[in-house]
Steps between C-alpha positions, in 0.01 A plus 500: 500500500249654257428299182618685187237523241604369158520789257304455179683586185351782302211414263707551186776268623253232602331523164838504333588166652187348361476665156864587434428873535599770740846584617818397315524198278130436438229642285507596133856537393643735238519215250127436525407844368430484131674722243192714452488607865872566511478711178214696656692559821811605303292745294337648814848541656629676189203736493547584865869573449420717193248695709759559772762618252251747349411628845868535593575693183199729555614570859860577385370736229277683752791536746721640229242754405448605858871546549525697181216722612668562840827584332331745259309682780822518703684658218226753432476588874876546516490731197228709664732567793745692289 
């Protein structure tokens, strides 16, 4: 029978076992982040959300305008048929 080679764990997991990082359970936990970093992340998240909201509104407005334009042209074309 052929000898099975022992599989090495991935580098991160091995390092994780030594330093408490990598994978679940180890590494810098949420509680270790200071308030300053958390506030910064929260602010970035808010800005990103606001940006997306603006983009969505812009898109909606453009779509409405396009539909309105189509409707207007359709009406004028129908009137020309008479």
